[in-house]
C-alpha positions, 0 to 999 in steps of 0.5 A, a space after each residue: 348806698 345804704 341811705 334809704 331815705 328819698 331826702 338823703 338820696 336826693 341830697 347825695 345825688 345833687 351834691 354829686 352833680 355839683 361836685 362833678 360839674 365843678 371838677 369837669 366844667 360840664 354836666 356829669 354823665 350818669 356813669 360819673 355819678 355812679 362812680 363818685 357815689 360808689 354805686 352801680 350805674 343801675 342804682 344811679 339811674 334809679 336815683 336819677 329817675 326818682 329825682 327827675 320825676 320829683 322835678 329836682 334834676 333834668 336828664 339829657 340823653 345824647 349819643 349813648 350818654 346821659 347827662 344830668 342837670 340840676 333843675 330845682 334843688 329846693 324840691 328836695 325839701 318836699 321829699 320824705 325823710 323817712 326810710 323807704 320800705 323796699 318790696 323785699 322788706 315788706 315781703 319779709 315782714 309779711 312772711 314773719 307775720 304769717 309764720 307767727 300766725 301759723 305758730 300761734 295756731 299750732 300752739 293752740 292745737 297742741 294745747 287743745 290736744 293736751 286738754 283732750 288727752 287730759 280729759 280722756 285720761 280723767 274719764 278713763 280713770 273715773 271708769 276704772 274707779 267705778 269698775 273697781 268699786 263695783 267689783 268690790 261691792 259685788 264680792 261677797 263679804 266672805 271672800 273679802 274676809 278670807 283675804 
């Protein structure tokens, strides 16, 4: 079930309870809700626990079976219509930000290294030029004229 909004999930759950209650003339079991919504029993249990904590439904556990009752469907309107951020998506976002920061740091280091290299080359070039000038100065005019 790829709804991800508590508001929409609660509406689907209450609708499933009503449809199953109408079909079977009794409160539905958790397994029936899971089957109707095409989700796992665990996911249906999670939805029911969230709805029960919000006061939307009530559950009754009897003889290894959980039956679901609608207590106050109007409380659905108090739920957020914004998609829930899962722990996995939060971790992924944290990982992306960390990698982006590492990439930025690495780029800065590369830029600094390139600048250092450039300055070093300029410094070496200046030294060579001054050495060449000094050599030319130190040469006698006679040796230069013979060339």
